[in-house]
N, C-alpha and C positions, 0 to 999 in steps of 0.2 A: 512385656507388654505391647513394647514397640513392633516387635516381630510378628507378635499377633493380627494385629492392625493396619500391616502395611499399605494391602492394597485399596484400603478405603481411604488411610490417609493421602496416597497417590492418585486418587482417583476425585478427593476434596481440591486437590491444587489443580491437578487438570482442568475442574470445571471453573474453578477461579481464573485460572490463566487463559482459558477461552473467551469467557465472559467479560473480563477486562479488555482481549484483543477487539474483542465485538464492539465494545463501547467505545474504544481509543478509533477505531475505524468510522463510528457511526457521525462522532464529533469532529474528525478533520477529515471531512468529507470533501473532495472539490468537488465544483458543478459541472455539467457535461458541456455548458457553454464554456466556461473556462478554460477547462481541457481540451474544447473542437479551437478556440480561438489560439491557444497556445502550440496545438501542433502544426494549424496552419502558418504560424508565424515562423516557425521550425522550417516548416516545408519551404516556404518564402527564401528565406536565410540561405538555405542548402542551394536551391536553385542559381541562387544569384552568384554563389562561390564559384559554384560549377560554370557557370557563364563567365567569369572574368578570368578562371583556369583557362579555359578552351581557347578564349582569343588572344 
């Protein structure tokens, strides 16, 4: 019986995995403001490190 329905079973598992992935990403979504602030902090830190190394 399993051999007869393997495509349907795989398709159902795939749909559940995709829905779980989408839900997880929506719940744990970081805001654009937070992302921009973290990027700016990282860039400033790298520039400070580069200036220290060059001197």
